[in-house]
DSSP file (Angstrom, degrees, kcal/mol; ACC not computed):
  #  RESIDUE AA STRUCTURE BP1 BP2  ACC     N-H-->O    O-->H-N    N-H-->O    O-->H-N    TCO  KAPPA ALPHA  PHI   PSI    X-CA   Y-CA   Z-CA
    1    1 A M              0   0    0      0, 0.0     2,-0.3     0, 0.0     0, 0.0   0.000 360.0 360.0 360.0 134.8   15.4   20.5   14.6
    2    2 A F        -     0   0    0      2,-0.0     2,-0.5     0, 0.0     0, 0.0  -0.664 360.0-146.4 -93.9 149.2   18.6   18.6   14.0
    3    3 A C        -     0   0    0     -2,-0.3     2,-0.3     2,-0.0     0, 0.0  -0.969  17.9-167.1-113.8 130.9   20.7   18.8   10.9
    4    4 A Y        -     0   0    0     -2,-0.5     4,-0.1     2,-0.2    -2,-0.0  -0.872  27.6-139.7-119.0 149.9   22.5   15.7    9.7
    5    5 A E  S    S+     0   0    0     -2,-0.3    -1,-0.1     2,-0.1    -2,-0.0   0.612  83.1  85.7 -79.3 -11.6   25.3   15.2    7.2
    6    6 A Y  S    S-     0   0    0      1,-0.1    -2,-0.2     0, 0.0     2,-0.0  -0.667  88.5-106.5 -93.1 145.0   23.6   12.1    6.0
    7    7 A P        -     0   0    0      0, 0.0    -1,-0.1     0, 0.0    -2,-0.1  -0.331  30.8-138.1 -63.8 150.3   20.9   12.0    3.3
    8    8 A R        -     0   0    0     -4,-0.1    79,-0.1    -2,-0.0     2,-0.1  -0.948  12.3-147.8-116.0 117.1   17.4   11.4    4.6
    9    9 A P        -     0   0    0      0, 0.0    79,-0.2     0, 0.0     2,-0.2  -0.382  20.9-111.8 -75.7 160.0   15.1    9.0    2.7
   10   10 A A  E     -a   88   0A   0     77,-2.5    79,-2.7    -2,-0.1     2,-0.4  -0.553  28.9-141.0 -82.8 157.4   11.4    9.5    2.6
   11   11 A V  E     +a   89   0A   0     77,-0.2    35,-2.1    -2,-0.2     2,-0.3  -0.984  22.4 173.2-126.9 132.5    9.2    6.8    4.3
   12   12 A T  E     -aB  90  45A   0     77,-2.6    79,-2.1    -2,-0.4     2,-0.3  -0.771  20.7-137.9-125.3 172.8    5.9    5.4    3.0
   13   13 A V  E     -aB  91  44A   0     31,-2.2    31,-1.8    -2,-0.3     2,-0.3  -0.973  13.4-167.8-129.0 147.7    3.5    2.6    3.9
   14   14 A D  E     -aB  92  43A   0     77,-1.6    79,-2.7    -2,-0.3     2,-0.5  -0.987   7.6-152.0-134.6 145.8    1.7    0.2    1.6
   15   15 A I  E     -a   93   0A   0     27,-2.6     2,-0.8    -2,-0.3    79,-0.2  -0.971   5.7-158.0-127.9 122.6   -1.2   -2.1    2.5
   16   16 A A  E     -a   94   0A   0     77,-2.9    79,-1.8    -2,-0.5     2,-0.6  -0.875  16.7-167.6 -96.9 107.5   -2.0   -5.5    0.9
   17   17 A V  E     -a   95   0A   0     -2,-0.8     9,-2.2     9,-0.5     2,-0.3  -0.868   7.9-171.4-100.3 122.2   -5.7   -6.1    1.6
   18   18 A F  E     +aC  96  25A   0     77,-2.8    79,-2.7    -2,-0.6     2,-0.3  -0.815  10.3 174.8-115.4 153.7   -6.9   -9.6    0.8
   19   19 A S  E   > + C   0  24A   0      5,-1.8     5,-3.4    -2,-0.3     3,-0.2  -0.975  42.3  12.9-154.1 143.9  -10.3  -11.3    0.8
   20   20 A G  T   5S-     0   0    0     77,-0.4    77,-0.0    -2,-0.3    -2,-0.0  -0.189  90.2 -64.3  88.8-177.7  -11.6  -14.7   -0.2
   21   21 A D  T   5S+     0   0    0      1,-0.2    -1,-0.2     2,-0.1     0, 0.0   0.766 129.8  40.7 -82.4 -27.7  -10.1  -18.1   -0.9
   22   22 A V  T   5S-     0   0    0     -3,-0.2    -1,-0.2    96,-0.0    -2,-0.1   0.893 116.7-123.6 -61.9 -45.9   -8.1  -17.2   -4.1
   23   23 A P  T   5 -     0   0    0      0, 0.0    95,-2.3     0, 0.0     2,-0.2   0.746  27.3-147.8 -89.5 166.6   -7.4  -14.6   -2.5
   24   24 A D  E   < -CD  19 117A   0     -5,-3.4    -5,-1.8    93,-0.3     2,-0.4  -0.618  12.2-146.6 -85.9 153.5   -8.4  -11.3   -4.1
   25   25 A V  E     -CD  18 116A   0     91,-3.3    91,-2.4    -2,-0.2     2,-0.5  -0.973  12.8-125.3-123.8 139.2   -6.3   -8.2   -3.4
   26   26 A L  E     + D   0 115A   0     -9,-2.2    -9,-0.5    -2,-0.4     2,-0.3  -0.722  33.9 180.0 -86.4 122.3   -7.6   -4.6   -3.3
   27   27 A L  E     - D   0 114A   0     87,-2.9    87,-2.6    -2,-0.5     2,-0.3  -0.879  16.0-147.0-121.3 153.9   -5.7   -2.2   -5.7
   28   28 A I  E     -ED  40 113A   0     12,-3.1    12,-2.3    -2,-0.3     2,-0.6  -0.886  16.7-127.2-115.3 151.2   -6.1    1.4   -6.4
   29   29 A R  E     -ED  39 112A   0     83,-2.1    82,-2.9    -2,-0.3    83,-0.7  -0.884  34.3-122.7 -96.1 123.4   -5.6    3.3   -9.7
   30   30 A R  E     - D   0 110A   0      8,-2.7     7,-2.9    -2,-0.6    80,-0.2  -0.403  18.3-163.3 -70.8 136.9   -3.2    6.2   -9.1
   31   31 A K  S    S+     0   0    0     78,-2.4    -1,-0.1     5,-0.2    79,-0.1   0.734  71.2  44.1 -84.8 -26.3   -4.4    9.7  -10.0
   32   32 A H  S    S-     0   0    0     77,-0.5     5,-0.1     2,-0.2    -2,-0.0  -0.811  90.0 -57.9-126.0 157.2   -1.0   11.3  -10.0
   33   33 A P  S    S+     0   0    0      0, 0.0     2,-0.1     0, 0.0    -2,-0.1  -0.336  93.3  61.6 -64.9 157.1    2.6   10.7  -11.2
   34   34 A P  S    S+     0   0    0      0, 0.0    -2,-0.2     0, 0.0     4,-0.1   0.652 133.7   0.0 -75.9 163.7    4.7    8.7  -10.9
   35   35 A F  S >  S-     0   0    0      1,-0.2     3,-2.3    -2,-0.1    -5,-0.3   0.830  87.1-168.3  63.2  34.9    2.8    5.7  -12.4
   36   36 A E  T 3  S+     0   0    0      1,-0.3    -5,-0.2    -5,-0.1    -1,-0.2  -0.314  71.9  10.1 -55.0 134.0   -0.3    7.8  -13.1
   37   37 A R  T 3  S+     0   0    0     -7,-2.9    -1,-0.3     1,-0.3     2,-0.2   0.409 102.3 123.7  72.0   2.5   -3.3    5.6  -14.0
   38   38 A H    <   -     0   0    0     -3,-2.3    -8,-2.7    -4,-0.1    -1,-0.3  -0.549  67.8-106.5 -86.2 158.0   -1.3    2.4  -13.0
   39   39 A W  E     +Ef  29 124A   0     84,-0.8    86,-2.6   -10,-0.2     2,-0.3  -0.598  48.7 159.0 -83.0 145.4   -2.6    0.0  -10.4
   40   40 A A  E     -E   28   0A   0    -12,-2.3   -12,-3.1    -2,-0.2    86,-0.1  -0.964  43.7 -88.1-155.7 165.6   -1.0    0.0   -7.0
   41   41 A L        -     0   0    0     -2,-0.3   -14,-0.1   -14,-0.2   -25,-0.1  -0.520  56.0 -95.9 -71.9 149.5   -1.5   -1.0   -3.4
   42   42 A P  S    S+     0   0    0      0, 0.0   -27,-2.6     0, 0.0     2,-0.3  -0.437  77.3 100.3 -61.1 143.9   -3.1    1.6   -1.2
   43   43 A G  E     +B   14   0A   0     16,-0.3     2,-0.3   -29,-0.2   -29,-0.2  -0.948  33.7 172.3 161.9-179.4   -0.5    3.6    0.7
   44   44 A G  E     -B   13   0A   0    -31,-1.8   -31,-2.2    -2,-0.3     2,-0.1  -0.988  43.9 -31.5 170.7-170.8    1.4    6.8    0.8
   45   45 A F  E     -B   12   0A   0     -2,-0.3   -33,-0.2   -33,-0.2     2,-0.1  -0.396  56.8-119.4 -73.9 143.3    3.8    9.0    2.8
   46   46 A I        -     0   0    0    -35,-2.1     2,-0.3    -2,-0.1   -35,-0.2  -0.474  22.7-122.2 -77.4 152.6    3.9    9.0    6.5
   47   47 A E    >   -     0   0    0      4,-0.2     3,-1.4    -2,-0.1     8,-0.1  -0.675  22.7-119.0 -88.6 151.7    3.1   12.2    8.5
   48   48 A M  T 3  S+     0   0    0     -2,-0.3    -1,-0.1     1,-0.3    -2,-0.0   0.722 110.2  48.4 -65.8 -21.3    5.8   13.3   10.9
   49   49 A D  T 3  S+     0   0    0      2,-0.1     2,-0.3     0, 0.0    -1,-0.3   0.165 100.0  77.1-107.8  18.6    3.6   13.1   13.9
   50   50 A E  S <  S-     0   0    0     -3,-1.4     2,-0.0     2,-0.0    -4,-0.0  -0.931  76.2-113.6-129.9 154.4    2.1    9.6   13.3
   51   51 A S     >  -     0   0    0     -2,-0.3     4,-2.2     1,-0.1    -4,-0.2  -0.283  36.3-106.9 -73.5 166.8    3.3    6.0   13.8
   52   52 A L  H  > S+     0   0    0      2,-0.2     4,-2.4     1,-0.2     5,-0.1   0.931 120.9  47.0 -60.6 -46.4    3.8    3.8   10.8
   53   53 A E  H  > S+     0   0    0      1,-0.2     4,-2.6     2,-0.2    -1,-0.2   0.904 110.9  51.2 -65.4 -40.8    0.7    1.7   11.6
   54   54 A A  H  > S+     0   0    0      1,-0.2     4,-2.3     2,-0.2    -1,-0.2   0.898 110.3  50.6 -61.9 -38.9   -1.4    4.8   12.1
   55   55 A S  H  X S+     0   0    0     -4,-2.2     4,-2.9     2,-0.2     5,-0.2   0.916 109.6  50.1 -63.3 -43.9   -0.2    6.1    8.8
   56   56 A A  H  X S+     0   0    0     -4,-2.4     4,-2.5     1,-0.2    -2,-0.2   0.919 111.7  47.8 -61.8 -44.1   -1.1    2.8    7.1
   57   57 A L  H  X S+     0   0    0     -4,-2.6     4,-2.1     2,-0.2    -1,-0.2   0.902 113.3  48.6 -63.9 -41.0   -4.6    2.9    8.6
   58   58 A R  H  X S+     0   0    0     -4,-2.3     4,-2.8    -5,-0.2    -2,-0.2   0.948 113.3  46.0 -63.5 -49.7   -5.1    6.6    7.5
   59   59 A E  H  X S+     0   0    0     -4,-2.9     4,-2.4     1,-0.2   -16,-0.3   0.902 111.6  52.4 -61.8 -41.6   -3.9    5.9    3.9
   60   60 A L  H  X>S+     0   0    0     -4,-2.5     4,-1.9    -5,-0.2     6,-0.8   0.925 113.5  43.0 -60.9 -45.5   -6.1    2.8    3.6
   61   61 A E  H  X5S+     0   0    0     -4,-2.1     4,-1.6     4,-0.2    -2,-0.2   0.917 114.3  50.6 -68.3 -42.7   -9.2    4.7    4.7
   62   62 A E  H  <5S+     0   0    0     -4,-2.8    -2,-0.2     1,-0.2    -1,-0.2   0.892 119.5  35.2 -61.4 -40.2   -8.4    7.7    2.6
   63   63 A E  H  <5S+     0   0    0     -4,-2.4    44,-1.1    -5,-0.2    -1,-0.2   0.712 137.2  12.4 -91.4 -21.5   -7.8    5.8   -0.6
   64   64 A T  H  <5S-     0   0    0     -4,-1.9    41,-2.9    -5,-0.2    -3,-0.2   0.548  89.5-117.5-131.9 -14.4  -10.4    2.9   -0.3
   65   65 A G     << +     0   0    0     -4,-1.6     2,-0.4    -5,-0.6    -4,-0.2   0.397  67.0 140.2  84.0  -3.8  -12.8    3.7    2.5
   66   66 A V        +     0   0    0     -6,-0.8    -1,-0.3    39,-0.1     2,-0.3  -0.616  24.1 160.1 -77.5 126.6  -11.6    0.6    4.4
   67   67 A A        +     0   0    0     -2,-0.4    -9,-0.0     1,-0.2   -10,-0.0  -0.882  40.5  39.9-139.8 169.4  -11.4    1.3    8.2
   68   68 A D  S    S+     0   0    0     -2,-0.3     2,-0.3     1,-0.2    -1,-0.2   0.906  76.8 140.0  56.8  49.0  -11.2   -0.5   11.5
   69   69 A V        -     0   0    0     -3,-0.1     2,-0.5    28,-0.0    -1,-0.2  -0.829  53.6-119.4-117.3 159.7   -9.0   -3.4   10.4
   70   70 A S        -     0   0    0     -2,-0.3     2,-0.3    26,-0.2    26,-0.3  -0.862  30.9-151.5 -98.1 129.7   -6.1   -5.1   12.1
   71   71 A L        -     0   0    0     -2,-0.5     2,-0.4    24,-0.1    24,-0.2  -0.784   9.5-160.4-106.4 145.9   -2.8   -4.9   10.3
   72   72 A T  E     -G   94   0A   0     22,-2.4    22,-2.2    -2,-0.3     2,-0.3  -0.989  27.8-118.2-119.9 131.9    0.2   -7.2   10.3
   73   73 A E  E     -G   93   0A   0     -2,-0.4    20,-0.3    20,-0.2     3,-0.1  -0.514  25.8-175.2 -71.4 132.2    3.6   -6.0    9.2
   74   74 A V  E     -     0   0A   0     18,-3.2     2,-0.3     1,-0.4    19,-0.2   0.839  50.4 -83.2 -92.3 -43.8    4.9   -7.7    6.1
   75   75 A G  E     -G   92   0A   0     17,-1.2    17,-3.0     2,-0.0     2,-0.4  -0.955  41.3 -72.5 159.9-177.9    8.3   -6.2    5.9
   76   76 A T  E     -G   91   0A   0     -2,-0.3     2,-0.5    15,-0.2    15,-0.2  -0.914  32.8-161.6-113.0 136.1   10.4   -3.2    4.8
   77   77 A F  E     +G   90   0A   0     13,-2.9    13,-2.5    -2,-0.4    50,-0.0  -0.975  21.8 156.4-122.6 121.6   11.2   -2.6    1.1
   78   78 A G        +     0   0    0     -2,-0.5    -1,-0.1    11,-0.2    11,-0.1   0.079   3.8 155.2-140.4  28.1   14.1   -0.3    0.4
   79   79 A D    >   -     0   0    0      1,-0.2     3,-2.1     2,-0.1     9,-0.3  -0.398  48.6-128.1 -55.8 131.4   15.6   -0.9   -3.1
   80   80 A P  T 3  S+     0   0    0      0, 0.0     3,-0.3     0, 0.0     8,-0.2   0.753 106.3  44.8 -57.4 -24.4   17.2    2.4   -4.0
   81   81 A D  T 3  S+     0   0    0      1,-0.2    -2,-0.1     6,-0.1     6,-0.1   0.181  78.4 106.1-105.0  17.1   15.4    2.4   -7.3
   82   82 A R  S <  S+     0   0    0     -3,-2.1    -1,-0.2     1,-0.2    45,-0.1   0.736  85.0  36.9 -71.3 -20.7   11.9    1.4   -6.1
   83   83 A D    >   -     0   0    0      3,-0.4     3,-1.6    -3,-0.3    -1,-0.2  -0.986  68.7-149.1-135.2 123.1   10.5    4.9   -6.6
   84   84 A P  T 3  S+     0   0    0      0, 0.0     3,-0.1     0, 0.0    -1,-0.1   0.627  93.5  70.3 -67.9 -10.8   11.5    7.3   -9.4
   85   85 A R  T 3  S-     0   0    0      1,-0.3     2,-0.3   -51,-0.0     0, 0.0   0.655 116.0 -85.8 -78.7 -14.4   10.9   10.3   -7.1
   86   86 A G  S <  S-     0   0    0     -3,-1.6     2,-0.9    -6,-0.1    -3,-0.4  -0.947  78.9  -9.4 142.1-164.5   14.0    9.5   -5.0
   87   87 A R        +     0   0    0     -2,-0.3   -77,-2.5    -3,-0.1     2,-0.5  -0.578  68.0 166.0 -75.6 104.4   15.1    7.4   -2.1
   88   88 A V  E     -a   10   0A   0     -2,-0.9     2,-0.4    -9,-0.3   -77,-0.2  -0.985  19.7-164.7-127.3 123.2   11.8    6.0   -0.6
   89   89 A I  E     -a   11   0A   0    -79,-2.7   -77,-2.6    -2,-0.5     2,-0.4  -0.888  12.0-160.1-103.9 135.1   11.6    3.2    1.9
   90   90 A T  E     -aG  12  77A   0    -13,-2.5   -13,-2.9    -2,-0.4     2,-0.5  -0.921  14.2-150.9-119.4 145.8    8.3    1.6    2.5
   91   91 A V  E     -aG  13  76A   0    -79,-2.1   -77,-1.6    -2,-0.4     2,-0.3  -0.968  25.0-149.7-108.1 121.9    6.9   -0.5    5.3
   92   92 A A  E     -aG  14  75A   0    -17,-3.0   -18,-3.2    -2,-0.5   -17,-1.2  -0.714  14.7-174.5-100.3 144.2    4.3   -2.9    4.1
   93   93 A Y  E     -aG  15  73A   0    -79,-2.7   -77,-2.9    -2,-0.3     2,-0.3  -0.851   5.6-157.4-126.9 162.6    1.3   -4.2    6.0
   94   94 A T  E     +aG  16  72A   0    -22,-2.2   -22,-2.4    -2,-0.3     2,-0.3  -0.968  10.1 176.0-139.2 158.2   -1.4   -6.8    5.2
   95   95 A T  E     -a   17   0A   0    -79,-1.8   -77,-2.8    -2,-0.3     2,-0.4  -0.977  22.3-135.3-154.1 157.2   -4.9   -7.6    6.4
   96   96 A I  E     +a   18   0A   0     -2,-0.3     2,-0.3   -26,-0.3   -26,-0.2  -0.976  31.0 170.9-117.9 131.1   -7.7  -10.0    5.6
   97   97 A V        -     0   0    0    -79,-2.7     2,-0.7    -2,-0.4   -77,-0.4  -0.839  38.4-109.5-132.4 167.7  -11.2   -8.7    5.3
   98   98 A K    >   -     0   0    0     -2,-0.3     3,-1.7     1,-0.2     4,-0.3  -0.916  23.2-152.8 -99.2 116.2  -14.7   -9.9    4.1
   99   99 A K  G >  S+     0   0    0     -2,-0.7     3,-2.0     1,-0.3     5,-0.2   0.870  91.9  63.2 -55.5 -38.8  -15.5   -8.1    0.9
  100  100 A S  G 3  S+     0   0    0      1,-0.3    -1,-0.3    -3,-0.1    -2,-0.0   0.708 101.0  52.4 -63.9 -18.8  -19.2   -8.4    1.6
  101  101 A L  G <  S+     0   0    0     -3,-1.7     2,-0.3     2,-0.0    -1,-0.3   0.435  99.4  82.5 -94.3   0.0  -18.9   -6.3    4.8
  102  102 A L    <   -     0   0    0     -3,-2.0     2,-0.6    -4,-0.3   -36,-0.1  -0.784  59.6-154.7-111.7 149.1  -17.1   -3.4    3.0
  103  103 A N        -     0   0    0     -2,-0.3     2,-0.3   -38,-0.2    -3,-0.1  -0.859  26.5-155.8-114.3  91.5  -18.2   -0.4    1.0
  104  104 A I        +     0   0    0     -2,-0.6     2,-0.3    -5,-0.2   -39,-0.2  -0.511  20.3 168.9 -73.3 129.2  -15.1    0.2   -1.2
  105  105 A E        -     0   0    0    -41,-2.9   -39,-0.1    -2,-0.3     7,-0.1  -0.938  30.6-129.1-145.7 119.5  -14.8    3.8   -2.4
  106  106 A A        +     0   0    0     -2,-0.3     2,-0.3     7,-0.2   -42,-0.2  -0.369  42.2 151.1 -66.0 143.5  -11.8    5.4   -4.0
  107  107 A G    >   +     0   0    0    -44,-1.1     3,-2.1     5,-0.1     2,-0.1  -0.905  37.9  28.1-156.7-176.7  -10.7    8.6   -2.5
  108  108 A S  T 3  S-     0   0    0     -2,-0.3   -45,-0.1     1,-0.3    -2,-0.0  -0.340 130.7 -12.4  56.3-121.7   -7.7   10.9   -1.9
  109  109 A D  T 3  S+     0   0    0     -2,-0.1   -78,-2.4   -78,-0.0   -77,-0.5   0.112 116.8  97.0 -98.8  23.2   -5.2   10.3   -4.7
  110  110 A A  E <   -D   30   0A   0     -3,-2.1   -80,-0.2   -80,-0.2     3,-0.1  -0.944  49.4-171.2-110.8 129.8   -6.9    7.1   -6.0
  111  111 A S  E    S+     0   0A   0    -82,-2.9     2,-0.3    -2,-0.5    -5,-0.2   0.717  76.6  12.8 -89.1 -22.3   -9.3    7.3   -8.9
  112  112 A E  E     -D   29   0A   0    -83,-0.7   -83,-2.1    -5,-0.1     2,-0.4  -0.982  56.2-158.1-146.8 155.2  -10.5    3.7   -8.5
  113  113 A A  E     +D   28   0A   0     -2,-0.3     2,-0.3   -85,-0.2   -85,-0.2  -0.959  28.6 166.5-135.5 119.3  -10.4    0.9   -5.9
  114  114 A V  E     -D   27   0A   0    -87,-2.6   -87,-2.9    -2,-0.4     2,-0.4  -0.966  34.9-121.4-139.0 145.4  -11.0   -2.6   -7.4
  115  115 A W  E     -D   26   0A   0     -2,-0.3   -89,-0.2   -89,-0.2   -97,-0.1  -0.727  30.5-175.4 -85.0 134.9  -10.5   -6.2   -6.3
  116  116 A F  E     -D   25   0A   0    -91,-2.4   -91,-3.3    -2,-0.4     2,-0.2  -0.979  33.5-106.3-127.1 142.6   -8.2   -8.4   -8.4
  117  117 A P  E >   -D   24   0A   0      0, 0.0     3,-2.1     0, 0.0   -93,-0.3  -0.502  27.3-133.2 -62.5 134.1   -7.5  -12.1   -8.1
  118  118 A S  T 3  S+     0   0    0    -95,-2.3     3,-0.3     1,-0.3   -94,-0.1   0.676 106.7  58.7 -65.8 -14.2   -4.0  -12.4   -6.7
  119  119 A T  T 3  S+     0   0    0      1,-0.2    -1,-0.3   -96,-0.2   -95,-0.1   0.481 112.0  38.7 -89.8  -3.8   -3.4  -15.0   -9.4
  120  120 A D  S <  S+     0   0    0     -3,-2.1    -1,-0.2     2,-0.0    -2,-0.1  -0.495  78.6 166.8-146.2  68.3   -4.2  -12.6  -12.2
  121  121 A L        -     0   0    0     -3,-0.3     3,-0.1    -5,-0.1    -3,-0.1  -0.567  31.0-125.9 -88.8 147.8   -2.8   -9.1  -11.4
  122  122 A P        -     0   0    0      0, 0.0     2,-0.1     0, 0.0    -1,-0.1  -0.236  53.1 -65.6 -74.2 176.2   -2.4   -6.2  -13.8
  123  123 A A        -     0   0    0      1,-0.1   -84,-0.8    -2,-0.0     2,-0.3  -0.463  64.9-146.5 -61.2 136.6    0.9   -4.4  -14.2
  124  124 A L  B     -f   39   0A   0     -2,-0.1   -84,-0.2   -86,-0.1     5,-0.1  -0.800   6.2-114.9-116.0 152.0    1.7   -2.7  -10.9
  125  125 A A  S >  S-     0   0    0    -86,-2.6     3,-2.0    -2,-0.3     4,-0.2  -0.352  77.9 -12.8 -74.2 159.2    3.4    0.5   -9.9
  126  126 A F  T 3  S-     0   0    0      1,-0.2     3,-0.2     2,-0.1    -2,-0.1  -0.126 121.1 -40.7  52.9-138.3    6.7    0.5   -7.9
  127  127 A D  T >> S+     0   0    0      1,-0.1     4,-1.8   -45,-0.1     3,-0.5  -0.114  94.3 128.8-108.8  32.7    7.6   -2.9   -6.4
  128  128 A H  H <>  +     0   0    0     -3,-2.0     4,-2.3     1,-0.3     5,-0.2   0.750  65.0  61.3 -67.4 -24.4    4.1   -3.7   -5.4
  129  129 A G  H 3> S+     0   0    0     -4,-0.2     4,-2.2    -3,-0.2    -1,-0.3   0.921 106.7  46.6 -62.9 -43.0    4.1   -7.1   -7.1
  130  130 A E  H <> S+     0   0    0     -3,-0.5     4,-2.4     2,-0.2    -2,-0.2   0.898 111.2  51.6 -64.9 -41.5    7.0   -8.1   -4.8
  131  131 A I  H  X S+     0   0    0     -4,-1.8     4,-2.5     1,-0.2    -2,-0.2   0.919 109.6  49.7 -62.6 -42.8    5.1   -6.7   -1.7
  132  132 A I  H  X S+     0   0    0     -4,-2.3     4,-2.6     2,-0.2    -2,-0.2   0.914 109.6  51.7 -62.7 -42.4    2.0   -8.7   -2.7
  133  133 A R  H  X S+     0   0    0     -4,-2.2     4,-1.9     1,-0.2    -2,-0.2   0.932 112.1  45.9 -59.7 -45.6    4.1  -11.9   -3.0
  134  134 A K  H  X S+     0   0    0     -4,-2.4     4,-1.4     1,-0.2    -1,-0.2   0.891 112.2  51.3 -65.1 -39.3    5.7  -11.4    0.4
  135  135 A A  H  X S+     0   0    0     -4,-2.5     4,-1.0     1,-0.2    -1,-0.2   0.898 108.4  51.7 -64.9 -40.0    2.2  -10.6    1.9
  136  136 A L  H >X S+     0   0    0     -4,-2.6     4,-0.8     1,-0.2     3,-0.5   0.884 105.3  55.8 -64.5 -37.4    0.8  -13.8    0.4
  137  137 A E  H >< S+     0   0    0     -4,-1.9     3,-0.7     1,-0.2    -1,-0.2   0.861 103.1  55.9 -60.2 -35.4    3.7  -15.8    1.9
  138  138 A R  H 3< S+     0   0    0     -4,-1.4    -1,-0.2     1,-0.2    -2,-0.2   0.793 101.5  58.4 -66.8 -27.9    2.7  -14.4    5.3
  139  139 A L  H <<        0   0    0     -4,-1.0    -1,-0.2    -3,-0.5    -2,-0.2   0.728 360.0 360.0 -74.9 -21.8   -0.9  -15.8    4.8
  140  140 A T    <<        0   0    0     -4,-0.8    -1,-0.2    -3,-0.7    -2,-0.2   0.453 360.0 360.0 -97.7 360.0    0.4  -19.4    4.4
């Protein structure tokens, strides 16, 4: 293990799952602080032994039951104040699915998983509104 003189930020992944013509976006209600009971994109911290994409697929399945999807990277979001727990950088992904083929089920640290029209979103945790806007730009 190496020791560095520089601070090390945490790394997360977030996934914007879209469906339909509007399109709708799949959000989870957080069980734990920060932003407990707020709506957010599925996602979470990466494990040290997995790739970013593998982490995104794991988090998506754990929190929503959605599996076996193809992900496209949206970008990296690293505003120093994006997470009140400290310096957290996230890599965001997106995918398009058919709602009718999915059995959405909240799990892990999500108490609910619900589809919302991307044109009428609730208040969101972190910078997830910005991530959704960037993901929607990727769709056009």
